[in-house]
matplotlib code that plots the C-alpha trace (Angstrom):
import matplotlib.pyplot as plt

x = [-4.2, -3.0, 0.3, -0.7, 2.1, 5.7, 6.7, 10.0, 8.2, 6.7, 4.6, 3.2, 2.4, 0.2, -1.4, -2.1, -3.3, -6.0, -7.1, -8.1, -9.6, -11.9, -13.5, -14.1, -11.1, -9.4, -5.8, -3.0, 1.0, 2.8, 6.9, 6.5, 8.6, 11.0, 11.3, 12.1, 15.0, 17.2, 19.8, 17.9, 14.1, 15.1, 16.2, 13.1, 9.6, 6.6, 3.9, 0.3, -1.9, -5.6, -8.1, -8.2, -12.1, -11.4, -8.1, -10.2, -11.8, -8.6, -6.7, -9.1, -9.2, -5.2, -5.0, -7.9, -5.3, -2.2, -3.1, -5.1, -2.8, -1.3, -1.1, 2.6, 2.6]
y = [-9.2, -10.2, -8.2, -7.5, -4.9, -3.7, -0.1, 1.5, 4.7, 5.5, 8.4, 6.2, 3.4, 6.4, 7.3, 3.5, 3.1, 6.2, 4.9, 1.7, 3.5, 5.7, 2.3, 1.0, -1.1, -1.3, -1.0, -0.1, 0.4, -1.7, -0.7, 2.8, 3.7, 1.0, 2.3, 5.7, 4.8, 2.6, 4.3, 3.0, 2.1, -0.9, -2.5, -2.4, -1.9, -0.3, -3.1, -2.5, -4.9, -5.9, -7.9, -11.4, -10.9, -7.8, -9.5, -10.1, -6.7, -5.0, -6.9, -6.2, -2.4, -2.6, -4.0, -1.5, 1.4, -0.2, -0.3, 3.0, 5.6, 8.6, 12.1, 12.3, 16.4]
z = [8.2, 4.8, 3.3, -0.4, -1.3, -0.2, -0.7, -1.1, -1.3, 1.7, -0.1, -2.7, 0.3, 1.9, -1.6, -2.3, 1.3, 0.8, -2.4, -0.8, 2.3, 0.0, -1.4, 2.0, 2.2, 6.0, 4.7, 7.1, 6.5, 8.3, 9.3, 8.7, 11.5, 10.8, 7.1, 8.4, 10.6, 8.3, 6.1, 2.9, 2.9, 0.7, 3.3, 5.4, 3.0, 4.0, 3.7, 2.9, 4.6, 4.6, 6.5, 5.2, 4.6, 2.3, 0.6, -2.9, -3.2, -2.4, -4.9, -7.4, -6.6, -6.5, -10.3, -11.3, -9.5, -11.0, -14.7, -14.9, -16.7, -14.4, -15.2, -15.5, -15.8]

ax = plt.figure().add_subplot(projection="3d")
ax.plot(x, y, z, "-o")
ax.set_aspect("equal")
plt.show()
């Protein structure tokens, strides 16, 4: 597994994981439980990881996701 991103917001981590899974990437969230038990999530971020063989495809999808304008209403 390769960690591609770290999140201090577990909700955003879940949204990004769902986006990757919808595109057939076997994304997992690591340290979810640990971050919930810390006083501040910044101390232990939620990590998004994918299998090594899907790293390139996942990075490409994440780049698309991160540059797509979001509805701010």
